[in-house]
PDB file of N, CA, C and O in Angstrom, chain B, residues numbered from 101:
ATOM      1  N   MET B 101      11.926  66.730 -23.252  1.00  0.00           N
ATOM      2  CA  MET B 101      13.449  67.050 -22.793  1.00  0.00           C
ATOM      3  C   MET B 101      14.329  66.179 -21.095  1.00  0.00           C
ATOM      4  O   MET B 101      15.456  65.751 -20.846  1.00  0.00           O
ATOM      5  N   ASN B 102      12.888  66.307 -20.242  1.00  0.00           N
ATOM      6  CA  ASN B 102      12.797  66.094 -18.963  1.00  0.00           C
ATOM      7  C   ASN B 102      13.445  64.444 -19.235  1.00  0.00           C
ATOM      8  O   ASN B 102      14.528  63.961 -18.905  1.00  0.00           O
ATOM      9  N   ILE B 103      12.707  64.069 -19.703  1.00  0.00           N
ATOM     10  CA  ILE B 103      13.000  61.976 -20.949  1.00  0.00           C
ATOM     11  C   ILE B 103      14.212  61.913 -20.637  1.00  0.00           C
ATOM     12  O   ILE B 103      14.721  61.167 -19.800  1.00  0.00           O
ATOM     13  N   TYR B 104      14.835  62.874 -21.451  1.00  0.00           N
ATOM     14  CA  TYR B 104      16.171  62.259 -22.025  1.00  0.00           C
ATOM     15  C   TYR B 104      16.961  62.505 -21.395  1.00  0.00           C
ATOM     16  O   TYR B 104      18.031  61.937 -21.620  1.00  0.00           O
ATOM     17  N   LYS B 105      16.870  63.639 -20.076  1.00  0.00           N
ATOM     18  CA  LYS B 105      18.092  63.839 -18.840  1.00  0.00           C
ATOM     19  C   LYS B 105      18.064  63.034 -18.244  1.00  0.00           C
ATOM     20  O   LYS B 105      19.080  62.710 -17.629  1.00  0.00           O
ATOM     21  N   ASN B 106      16.685  62.187 -18.112  1.00  0.00           N
ATOM     22  CA  ASN B 106      16.489  60.856 -17.122  1.00  0.00           C
ATOM     23  C   ASN B 106      17.127  59.933 -17.424  1.00  0.00           C
ATOM     24  O   ASN B 106      17.985  59.392 -16.726  1.00  0.00           O
ATOM     25  N   LEU B 107      16.709  59.560 -18.768  1.00  0.00           N
ATOM     26  CA  LEU B 107      17.509  58.418 -19.540  1.00  0.00           C
ATOM     27  C   LEU B 107      19.253  58.895 -19.950  1.00  0.00           C
ATOM     28  O   LEU B 107      19.950  58.287 -20.762  1.00  0.00           O
ATOM     29  N   GLY B 108      19.660  60.051 -19.199  1.00  0.00           N
ATOM     30  CA  GLY B 108      21.153  60.209 -19.634  1.00  0.00           C
ATOM     31  C   GLY B 108      21.620  59.764 -18.080  1.00  0.00           C
ATOM     32  O   GLY B 108      22.780  59.400 -17.883  1.00  0.00           O
ATOM     33  N   PHE B 109      20.615  59.820 -16.969  1.00  0.00           N
ATOM     34  CA  PHE B 109      21.144  59.394 -15.607  1.00  0.00           C
ATOM     35  C   PHE B 109      21.347  58.387 -15.424  1.00  0.00           C
ATOM     36  O   PHE B 109      22.180  58.053 -14.582  1.00  0.00           O
ATOM     37  N   LEU B 110      20.306  57.071 -16.520  1.00  0.00           N
ATOM     38  CA  LEU B 110      20.765  55.751 -16.377  1.00  0.00           C
ATOM     39  C   LEU B 110      22.253  55.196 -17.798  1.00  0.00           C
ATOM     40  O   LEU B 110      23.203  54.427 -17.943  1.00  0.00           O
ATOM     41  N   PHE B 111      21.692  55.971 -18.304  1.00  0.00           N
ATOM     42  CA  PHE B 111      23.542  55.365 -19.166  1.00  0.00           C
ATOM     43  C   PHE B 111      24.878  55.318 -18.365  1.00  0.00           C
ATOM     44  O   PHE B 111      25.926  54.734 -18.638  1.00  0.00           O
ATOM     45  N   LYS B 112      24.583  56.012 -17.418  1.00  0.00           N
ATOM     46  CA  LYS B 112      25.728  56.307 -16.707  1.00  0.00           C
ATOM     47  C   LYS B 112      26.103  54.961 -15.604  1.00  0.00           C
ATOM     48  O   LYS B 112      27.248  54.625 -15.304  1.00  0.00           O
ATOM     49  N   PHE B 113      25.364  54.582 -15.313  1.00  0.00           N
ATOM     50  CA  PHE B 113      24.685  53.195 -14.768  1.00  0.00           C
ATOM     51  C   PHE B 113      25.435  52.495 -15.753  1.00  0.00           C
ATOM     52  O   PHE B 113      26.613  52.158 -15.635  1.00  0.00           O
ATOM     53  N   MET B 114      24.762  52.313 -16.641  1.00  0.00           N
ATOM     54  CA  MET B 114      24.792  50.786 -18.121  1.00  0.00           C
ATOM     55  C   MET B 114      26.402  50.811 -17.909  1.00  0.00           C
ATOM     56  O   MET B 114      26.863  49.754 -17.478  1.00  0.00           O
ATOM     57  N   LYS B 115      27.297  51.836 -18.142  1.00  0.00           N
ATOM     58  CA  LYS B 115      28.765  52.390 -18.933  1.00  0.00           C
ATOM     59  C   LYS B 115      29.351  50.867 -18.322  1.00  0.00           C
ATOM     60  O   LYS B 115      30.065  50.100 -18.967  1.00  0.00           O
ATOM     61  N   LYS B 116      28.743  50.587 -16.583  1.00  0.00           N
ATOM     62  CA  LYS B 116      29.313  49.674 -16.034  1.00  0.00           C
ATOM     63  C   LYS B 116      28.923  48.345 -16.454  1.00  0.00           C
ATOM     64  O   LYS B 116      29.921  47.627 -16.512  1.00  0.00           O
ATOM     65  N   SER B 117      27.896  47.760 -16.759  1.00  0.00           N
ATOM     66  CA  SER B 117      27.310  46.880 -17.607  1.00  0.00           C
ATOM     67  C   SER B 117      26.983  46.842 -19.026  1.00  0.00           C
ATOM     68  O   SER B 117      25.862  46.602 -19.477  1.00  0.00           O
ATOM     69  N   LYS B 118      27.933  47.071 -19.637  1.00  0.00           N
ATOM     70  CA  LYS B 118      26.876  47.317 -21.053  1.00  0.00           C
ATOM     71  C   LYS B 118      27.676  45.988 -21.667  1.00  0.00           C
ATOM     72  O   LYS B 118      27.368  45.524 -22.764  1.00  0.00           O
ATOM     73  N   LEU B 119      28.501  45.552 -21.025  1.00  0.00           N
ATOM     74  CA  LEU B 119      28.680  44.164 -21.350  1.00  0.00           C
ATOM     75  C   LEU B 119      27.488  43.024 -21.666  1.00  0.00           C
ATOM     76  O   LEU B 119      26.934  42.534 -22.650  1.00  0.00           O
ATOM     77  N   HIS B 120      27.443  42.911 -20.141  1.00  0.00           N
ATOM     78  CA  HIS B 120      26.314  42.197 -19.346  1.00  0.00           C
ATOM     79  C   HIS B 120      24.916  42.108 -20.412  1.00  0.00           C
ATOM     80  O   HIS B 120      24.278  41.122 -20.780  1.00  0.00           O
ATOM     81  N   LEU B 121      24.683  44.080 -20.835  1.00  0.00           N
ATOM     82  CA  LEU B 121      23.208  43.722 -21.331  1.00  0.00           C
ATOM     83  C   LEU B 121      23.916  42.975 -22.739  1.00  0.00           C
ATOM     84  O   LEU B 121      23.916  41.744 -22.745  1.00  0.00           O
ATOM     85  N   VAL B 122      24.333  43.483 -23.566  1.00  0.00           N
ATOM     86  CA  VAL B 122      24.859  43.287 -24.985  1.00  0.00           C
ATOM     87  C   VAL B 122      24.380  41.712 -24.717  1.00  0.00           C
ATOM     88  O   VAL B 122      23.259  41.413 -25.127  1.00  0.00           O
ATOM     89  N   ILE B 123      25.166  40.707 -24.058  1.00  0.00           N
ATOM     90  CA  ILE B 123      25.166  39.288 -24.297  1.00  0.00           C
ATOM     91  C   ILE B 123      23.960  38.571 -23.452  1.00  0.00           C
ATOM     92  O   ILE B 123      23.605  37.393 -23.433  1.00  0.00           O
ATOM     93  N   SER B 124      23.289  40.127 -22.519  1.00  0.00           N
ATOM     94  CA  SER B 124      21.677  38.635 -21.945  1.00  0.00           C
ATOM     95  C   SER B 124      20.426  39.350 -23.499  1.00  0.00           C
ATOM     96  O   SER B 124      19.379  38.826 -23.878  1.00  0.00           O
ATOM     97  N   ILE B 125      21.206  40.862 -24.136  1.00  0.00           N
ATOM     98  CA  ILE B 125      20.077  40.941 -25.834  1.00  0.00           C
ATOM     99  C   ILE B 125      20.595  39.965 -26.113  1.00  0.00           C
ATOM    100  O   ILE B 125      19.751  39.173 -25.691  1.00  0.00           O
ATOM    101  N   VAL B 126      21.779  39.050 -26.733  1.00  0.00           N
ATOM    102  CA  VAL B 126      21.935  38.051 -27.223  1.00  0.00           C
ATOM    103  C   VAL B 126      21.831  36.794 -27.344  1.00  0.00           C
ATOM    104  O   VAL B 126      21.969  35.973 -28.251  1.00  0.00           O
ATOM    105  N   MET B 127      21.497  36.789 -26.007  1.00  0.00           N
ATOM    106  CA  MET B 127      21.131  35.447 -25.632  1.00  0.00           C
ATOM    107  C   MET B 127      19.673  35.013 -25.795  1.00  0.00           C
ATOM    108  O   MET B 127      19.235  33.946 -26.225  1.00  0.00           O
ATOM    109  N   MET B 128      18.894  36.318 -25.256  1.00  0.00           N
ATOM    110  CA  MET B 128      17.197  36.155 -25.579  1.00  0.00           C
ATOM    111  C   MET B 128      17.242  36.057 -26.660  1.00  0.00           C
ATOM    112  O   MET B 128      16.170  35.811 -27.213  1.00  0.00           O
ATOM    113  N   LEU B 129      18.213  36.165 -27.338  1.00  0.00           N
ATOM    114  CA  LEU B 129      17.622  36.002 -29.074  1.00  0.00           C
ATOM    115  C   LEU B 129      17.742  34.964 -29.741  1.00  0.00           C
ATOM    116  O   LEU B 129      17.102  34.568 -30.715  1.00  0.00           O
ATOM    117  N   ILE B 130      18.855  34.387 -29.016  1.00  0.00           N
ATOM    118  CA  ILE B 130      18.917  32.991 -29.129  1.00  0.00           C
ATOM    119  C   ILE B 130      17.974  31.979 -29.133  1.00  0.00           C
ATOM    120  O   ILE B 130      17.322  31.331 -29.952  1.00  0.00           O
ATOM    121  N   SER B 131      18.077  32.039 -28.323  1.00  0.00           N
ATOM    122  CA  SER B 131      16.401  31.190 -27.498  1.00  0.00           C
ATOM    123  C   SER B 131      14.851  31.675 -28.124  1.00  0.00           C
ATOM    124  O   SER B 131      13.856  30.963 -28.257  1.00  0.00           O
ATOM    125  N   VAL B 132      14.997  32.974 -28.418  1.00  0.00           N
ATOM    126  CA  VAL B 132      13.819  32.900 -28.956  1.00  0.00           C
ATOM    127  C   VAL B 132      13.515  32.305 -30.460  1.00  0.00           C
ATOM    128  O   VAL B 132      12.573  31.601 -30.823  1.00  0.00           O
ATOM    129  N   ILE B 133      14.704  32.858 -31.266  1.00  0.00           N
ATOM    130  CA  ILE B 133      15.142  31.822 -32.341  1.00  0.00           C
ATOM    131  C   ILE B 133      15.084  29.966 -32.045  1.00  0.00           C
ATOM    132  O   ILE B 133      14.802  29.171 -32.942  1.00  0.00           O
ATOM    133  N   ILE B 134      15.336  29.660 -30.956  1.00  0.00           N
ATOM    134  CA  ILE B 134      15.524  27.889 -30.952  1.00  0.00           C
ATOM    135  C   ILE B 134      13.860  27.290 -31.135  1.00  0.00           C
ATOM    136  O   ILE B 134      13.418  26.575 -32.034  1.00  0.00           O
ATOM    137  N   VAL B 135      13.040  27.951 -29.764  1.00  0.00           N
ATOM    138  CA  VAL B 135      11.727  28.385 -29.442  1.00  0.00           C
ATOM    139  C   VAL B 135      11.426  28.529 -30.774  1.00  0.00           C
ATOM    140  O   VAL B 135      12.277  27.790 -31.270  1.00  0.00           O
ATOM    141  N   THR B 136      10.689  29.050 -31.842  1.00  0.00           N
ATOM    142  CA  THR B 136      10.409  29.650 -32.475  1.00  0.00           C
ATOM    143  C   THR B 136       9.736  29.120 -32.581  1.00  0.00           C
ATOM    144  O   THR B 136       8.665  29.363 -32.025  1.00  0.00           O
ATOM    145  N   PRO B 137      10.022  27.375 -33.848  1.00  0.00           N
ATOM    146  CA  PRO B 137      10.445  26.798 -35.066  1.00  0.00           C
ATOM    147  C   PRO B 137       9.014  25.962 -34.076  1.00  0.00           C
ATOM    148  O   PRO B 137       7.970  25.778 -34.703  1.00  0.00           O
ATOM    149  N   ILE B 138       9.069  25.546 -32.695  1.00  0.00           N
ATOM    150  CA  ILE B 138       8.126  24.442 -32.108  1.00  0.00           C
ATOM    151  C   ILE B 138       7.073  24.250 -32.725  1.00  0.00           C
ATOM    152  O   ILE B 138       6.744  23.231 -33.332  1.00  0.00           O
ATOM    153  N   PRO B 139       6.470  25.269 -32.591  1.00  0.00           N
ATOM    154  CA  PRO B 139       5.097  25.011 -32.836  1.00  0.00           C
ATOM    155  C   PRO B 139       4.542  23.885 -33.897  1.00  0.00           C
ATOM    156  O   PRO B 139       3.983  22.801 -33.732  1.00  0.00           O
ATOM    157  N   TYR B 140       5.160  25.023 -35.678  1.00  0.00           N
ATOM    158  CA  TYR B 140       5.024  24.944 -36.394  1.00  0.00           C
ATOM    159  C   TYR B 140       5.377  22.712 -36.375  1.00  0.00           C
ATOM    160  O   TYR B 140       4.678  21.779 -36.772  1.00  0.00           O
ATOM    161  N   ILE B 141       6.829  22.767 -35.676  1.00  0.00           N
ATOM    162  CA  ILE B 141       7.247  21.035 -35.964  1.00  0.00           C
ATOM    163  C   ILE B 141       6.064  20.333 -35.379  1.00  0.00           C
ATOM    164  O   ILE B 141       5.947  19.157 -35.725  1.00  0.00           O
ATOM    165  N   VAL B 142       5.035  20.880 -34.449  1.00  0.00           N
ATOM    166  CA  VAL B 142       4.132  19.885 -33.154  1.00  0.00           C
ATOM    167  C   VAL B 142       3.018  19.933 -34.865  1.00  0.00           C
ATOM    168  O   VAL B 142       2.730  18.897 -35.464  1.00  0.00           O
ATOM    169  N   GLY B 143       2.634  21.160 -35.274  1.00  0.00           N
ATOM    170  CA  GLY B 143       1.376  21.150 -36.084  1.00  0.00           C
ATOM    171  C   GLY B 143       2.029  20.027 -37.629  1.00  0.00           C
ATOM    172  O   GLY B 143       1.359  19.617 -38.576  1.00  0.00           O
ATOM    173  N   TYR B 144       3.144  19.866 -37.420  1.00  0.00           N
ATOM    174  CA  TYR B 144       3.734  19.262 -38.761  1.00  0.00           C
ATOM    175  C   TYR B 144       3.380  17.568 -38.229  1.00  0.00           C
ATOM    176  O   TYR B 144       2.512  16.827 -38.690  1.00  0.00           O
ATOM    177  N   THR B 145       4.011  17.382 -37.517  1.00  0.00           N
ATOM    178  CA  THR B 145       4.020  16.175 -36.871  1.00  0.00           C
ATOM    179  C   THR B 145       2.305  15.473 -36.791  1.00  0.00           C
ATOM    180  O   THR B 145       2.302  14.279 -37.092  1.00  0.00           O
ATOM    181  N   ILE B 146       0.977  16.022 -36.453  1.00  0.00           N
ATOM    182  CA  ILE B 146       0.252  16.059 -35.437  1.00  0.00           C
ATOM    183  C   ILE B 146      -0.265  15.963 -37.304  1.00  0.00           C
ATOM    184  O   ILE B 146      -0.995  15.046 -37.680  1.00  0.00           O
ATOM    185  N   ASP B 147       0.096  16.717 -37.983  1.00  0.00           N
ATOM    186  CA  ASP B 147      -0.897  16.357 -39.390  1.00  0.00           C
ATOM    187  C   ASP B 147      -0.195  15.485 -40.295  1.00  0.00           C
ATOM    188  O   ASP B 147      -0.831  14.904 -41.174  1.00  0.00           O
ATOM    189  N   ASN B 148       1.208  15.310 -40.161  1.00  0.00           N
ATOM    190  CA  ASN B 148       1.673  14.516 -41.978  1.00  0.00           C
ATOM    191  C   ASN B 148       2.465  13.236 -40.906  1.00  0.00           C
ATOM    192  O   ASN B 148       3.360  12.455 -41.229  1.00  0.00           O
ATOM    193  N   VAL B 149       1.917  13.344 -39.855  1.00  0.00           N
ATOM    194  CA  VAL B 149       3.077  12.047 -38.847  1.00  0.00           C
ATOM    195  C   VAL B 149       2.192  11.183 -38.179  1.00  0.00           C
ATOM    196  O   VAL B 149       2.355   9.991 -38.439  1.00  0.00           O
ATOM    197  N   VAL B 150       0.871  11.604 -37.009  1.00  0.00           N
ATOM    198  CA  VAL B 150       0.481  11.243 -36.684  1.00  0.00           C
ATOM    199  C   VAL B 150      -0.922  11.079 -37.578  1.00  0.00           C
ATOM    200  O   VAL B 150      -1.250   9.934 -37.890  1.00  0.00           O
ATOM    201  N   LEU B 151      -1.380  11.699 -37.807  1.00  0.00           N
ATOM    202  CA  LEU B 151      -2.617  11.372 -38.813  1.00  0.00           C
ATOM    203  C   LEU B 151      -2.721  10.535 -40.423  1.00  0.00           C
ATOM    204  O   LEU B 151      -3.620   9.726 -40.652  1.00  0.00           O
ATOM    205  N   ALA B 152      -1.857  10.825 -41.245  1.00  0.00           N
ATOM    206  CA  ALA B 152      -1.349  10.833 -42.319  1.00  0.00           C
ATOM    207  C   ALA B 152      -0.934   9.194 -42.406  1.00  0.00           C
ATOM    208  O   ALA B 152      -1.489   8.249 -42.966  1.00  0.00           O
ATOM    209  N   ASN B 153       0.438   9.306 -41.500  1.00  0.00           N
ATOM    210  CA  ASN B 153       1.212   7.715 -41.671  1.00  0.00           C
ATOM    211  C   ASN B 153       1.160   6.513 -40.571  1.00  0.00           C
ATOM    212  O   ASN B 153       1.156   5.284 -40.496  1.00  0.00           O
ATOM    213  N   LYS B 154       1.115   7.915 -39.615  1.00  0.00           N
ATOM    214  CA  LYS B 154       0.430   6.548 -38.147  1.00  0.00           C
ATOM    215  C   LYS B 154       2.701   5.710 -38.280  1.00  0.00           C
ATOM    216  O   LYS B 154       3.253   4.630 -38.069  1.00  0.00           O
ATOM    217  N   SER B 155       3.046   6.863 -38.655  1.00  0.00           N
ATOM    218  CA  SER B 155       4.610   6.288 -38.008  1.00  0.00           C
ATOM    219  C   SER B 155       5.105   6.548 -36.978  1.00  0.00           C
ATOM    220  O   SER B 155       5.026   7.742 -36.688  1.00  0.00           O
ATOM    221  N   TYR B 156       5.483   6.070 -36.439  1.00  0.00           N
ATOM    222  CA  TYR B 156       5.760   5.644 -34.340  1.00  0.00           C
ATOM    223  C   TYR B 156       7.736   5.877 -35.144  1.00  0.00           C
ATOM    224  O   TYR B 156       8.344   6.696 -34.455  1.00  0.00           O
ATOM    225  N   THR B 157       8.448   5.424 -36.107  1.00  0.00           N
ATOM    226  CA  THR B 157       9.368   6.128 -35.595  1.00  0.00           C
ATOM    227  C   THR B 157       9.942   7.705 -36.582  1.00  0.00           C
ATOM    228  O   THR B 157      11.111   8.055 -36.745  1.00  0.00           O
ATOM    229  N   GLU B 158       9.380   8.018 -36.815  1.00  0.00           N
ATOM    230  CA  GLU B 158       9.146   9.464 -37.115  1.00  0.00           C
ATOM    231  C   GLU B 158       8.359   9.645 -36.130  1.00  0.00           C
ATOM    232  O   GLU B 158       8.916   9.002 -35.240  1.00  0.00           O
ATOM    233  N   LEU B 159       7.614  10.004 -35.776  1.00  0.00           N
ATOM    234  CA  LEU B 159       6.438  10.448 -34.286  1.00  0.00           C
ATOM    235  C   LEU B 159       8.182  10.219 -32.795  1.00  0.00           C
ATOM    236  O   LEU B 159       8.212  10.861 -31.745  1.00  0.00           O
ATOM    237  N   TYR B 160       8.819   9.638 -33.036  1.00  0.00           N
ATOM    238  CA  TYR B 160      10.164   9.696 -31.953  1.00  0.00           C
ATOM    239  C   TYR B 160      11.311  10.029 -32.006  1.00  0.00           C
ATOM    240  O   TYR B 160      12.243   9.860 -31.221  1.00  0.00           O
ATOM    241  N   LYS B 161      11.196  10.794 -33.503  1.00  0.00           N
ATOM    242  CA  LYS B 161      12.652  11.279 -33.964  1.00  0.00           C
ATOM    243  C   LYS B 161      12.193  12.903 -33.826  1.00  0.00           C
ATOM    244  O   LYS B 161      12.723  13.729 -33.082  1.00  0.00           O
ATOM    245  N   ILE B 162      11.195  13.101 -34.639  1.00  0.00           N
ATOM    246  CA  ILE B 162      10.430  14.435 -34.144  1.00  0.00           C
ATOM    247  C   ILE B 162      10.226  14.541 -32.301  1.00  0.00           C
ATOM    248  O   ILE B 162      10.923  15.472 -31.895  1.00  0.00           O
ATOM    249  N   SER B 163       9.745  14.093 -31.566  1.00  0.00           N
ATOM    250  CA  SER B 163       9.965  14.498 -30.331  1.00  0.00           C
ATOM    251  C   SER B 163      11.397  14.648 -29.715  1.00  0.00           C
ATOM    252  O   SER B 163      11.754  15.667 -29.124  1.00  0.00           O
ATOM    253  N   ALA B 164      12.159  13.584 -29.896  1.00  0.00           N
ATOM    254  CA  ALA B 164      13.716  13.693 -30.094  1.00  0.00           C
ATOM    255  C   ALA B 164      13.608  14.790 -30.434  1.00  0.00           C
ATOM    256  O   ALA B 164      12.810  15.302 -29.648  1.00  0.00           O
ATOM    257  N   LEU B 165      13.988  15.645 -31.284  1.00  0.00           N
ATOM    258  CA  LEU B 165      14.311  17.015 -32.056  1.00  0.00           C
ATOM    259  C   LEU B 165      13.151  17.976 -31.798  1.00  0.00           C
ATOM    260  O   LEU B 165      12.886  18.665 -32.783  1.00  0.00           O
ATOM    261  N   ILE B 166      12.417  18.188 -30.753  1.00  0.00           N
ATOM    262  CA  ILE B 166      11.471  19.158 -29.987  1.00  0.00           C
ATOM    263  C   ILE B 166      12.469  18.752 -28.627  1.00  0.00           C
ATOM    264  O   ILE B 166      13.134  19.668 -28.142  1.00  0.00           O
ATOM    265  N   MET B 167      12.541  17.713 -28.170  1.00  0.00           N
ATOM    266  CA  MET B 167      13.134  17.684 -26.505  1.00  0.00           C
ATOM    267  C   MET B 167      14.669  18.690 -26.400  1.00  0.00           C
ATOM    268  O   MET B 167      15.204  19.159 -25.396  1.00  0.00           O
ATOM    269  N   ILE B 168      15.120  18.787 -27.980  1.00  0.00           N
ATOM    270  CA  ILE B 168      16.832  18.772 -28.178  1.00  0.00           C
ATOM    271  C   ILE B 168      16.584  20.663 -28.292  1.00  0.00           C
ATOM    272  O   ILE B 168      17.309  21.613 -27.996  1.00  0.00           O
ATOM    273  N   LEU B 169      15.669  20.587 -28.671  1.00  0.00           N
ATOM    274  CA  LEU B 169      15.726  22.316 -28.484  1.00  0.00           C
ATOM    275  C   LEU B 169      15.049  22.896 -28.094  1.00  0.00           C
ATOM    276  O   LEU B 169      14.566  23.944 -28.521  1.00  0.00           O
ATOM    277  N   TYR B 170      14.754  22.010 -26.657  1.00  0.00           N
ATOM    278  CA  TYR B 170      13.562  22.553 -25.146  1.00  0.00           C
ATOM    279  C   TYR B 170      15.079  22.104 -24.287  1.00  0.00           C
ATOM    280  O   TYR B 170      15.024  21.833 -23.088  1.00  0.00           O
ATOM    281  N   ILE B 171      15.648  22.087 -24.615  1.00  0.00           N
ATOM    282  CA  ILE B 171      16.739  21.208 -23.689  1.00  0.00           C
ATOM    283  C   ILE B 171      18.181  22.346 -23.433  1.00  0.00           C
ATOM    284  O   ILE B 171      18.743  22.707 -22.399  1.00  0.00           O
ATOM    285  N   THR B 172      18.467  22.728 -25.137  1.00  0.00           N
ATOM    286  CA  THR B 172      19.091  24.081 -25.656  1.00  0.00           C
ATOM    287  C   THR B 172      19.228  25.463 -25.180  1.00  0.00           C
ATOM    288  O   THR B 172      20.196  26.150 -24.856  1.00  0.00           O
ATOM    289  N   LYS B 173      17.768  25.688 -25.248  1.00  0.00           N
ATOM    290  CA  LYS B 173      16.575  26.764 -24.993  1.00  0.00           C
ATOM    291  C   LYS B 173      17.471  26.859 -22.784  1.00  0.00           C
ATOM    292  O   LYS B 173      18.155  27.738 -22.259  1.00  0.00           O
ATOM    293  N   TYR B 174      17.010  25.679 -22.293  1.00  0.00           N
ATOM    294  CA  TYR B 174      16.753  25.596 -21.096  1.00  0.00           C
ATOM    295  C   TYR B 174      18.663  25.903 -20.761  1.00  0.00           C
ATOM    296  O   TYR B 174      18.965  26.411 -19.681  1.00  0.00           O
ATOM    297  N   PHE B 175      19.989  25.472 -21.971  1.00  0.00           N
ATOM    298  CA  PHE B 175      21.212  26.143 -21.107  1.00  0.00           C
ATOM    299  C   PHE B 175      21.569  26.955 -21.876  1.00  0.00           C
ATOM    300  O   PHE B 175      22.782  27.160 -21.824  1.00  0.00           O
ATOM    301  N   ILE B 176      20.953  27.609 -22.695  1.00  0.00           N
ATOM    302  CA  ILE B 176      20.889  28.849 -23.448  1.00  0.00           C
ATOM    303  C   ILE B 176      20.635  29.974 -22.006  1.00  0.00           C
ATOM    304  O   ILE B 176      21.292  31.014 -21.958  1.00  0.00           O
ATOM    305  N   SER B 177      19.664  29.639 -20.928  1.00  0.00           N
ATOM    306  CA  SER B 177      18.653  30.708 -20.249  1.00  0.00           C
ATOM    307  C   SER B 177      20.167  31.221 -19.075  1.00  0.00           C
ATOM    308  O   SER B 177      20.653  32.240 -18.584  1.00  0.00           O
ATOM    309  N   LEU B 178      20.483  29.178 -19.119  1.00  0.00           N
ATOM    310  CA  LEU B 178      21.712  29.416 -17.917  1.00  0.00           C
ATOM    311  C   LEU B 178      22.299  30.338 -18.277  1.00  0.00           C
ATOM    312  O   LEU B 178      22.174  31.036 -17.271  1.00  0.00           O
ATOM    313  N   PHE B 179      22.940  30.995 -19.038  1.00  0.00           N
ATOM    314  CA  PHE B 179      24.063  31.955 -19.107  1.00  0.00           C
ATOM    315  C   PHE B 179      23.749  33.977 -19.765  1.00  0.00           C
ATOM    316  O   PHE B 179      24.402  35.020 -19.764  1.00  0.00           O
ATOM    317  N   LYS B 180      22.717  33.635 -20.107  1.00  0.00           N
ATOM    318  CA  LYS B 180      21.826  34.930 -19.780  1.00  0.00           C
ATOM    319  C   LYS B 180      22.300  35.233 -17.893  1.00  0.00           C
ATOM    320  O   LYS B 180      22.012  34.713 -16.815  1.00  0.00           O
ATOM    321  N   VAL B 181      23.313  36.576 -18.465  1.00  0.00           N
ATOM    322  CA  VAL B 181      23.752  37.262 -17.436  1.00  0.00           C
ATOM    323  C   VAL B 181      22.408  38.383 -16.560  1.00  0.00           C
ATOM    324  O   VAL B 181      22.030  39.465 -17.009  1.00  0.00           O
ATOM    325  N   ASN B 182      21.951  37.782 -15.369  1.00  0.00           N
ATOM    326  CA  ASN B 182      21.406  38.511 -14.554  1.00  0.00           C
ATOM    327  C   ASN B 182      21.401  39.570 -13.802  1.00  0.00           C
ATOM    328  O   ASN B 182      20.427  39.818 -13.091  1.00  0.00           O
TER     329      ASN B 182
END
């Protein structure tokens, strides 16, 4: 019971910043969703582009995609509420 009493004490402070908390959680989830496929893309690039085809054009396209994903993640992290 003591744990719930302490949580109730925290909820008093969280009422004021509930919107900030929700925005932060949503931005964090979007950031994770954007970054999650990057290791798969890198693995695909190594297996199918570099080793099999040796196509520099496709390598540049995939590298640009990875850079765009990281830049998007960076800008989303700027909008996280501290």
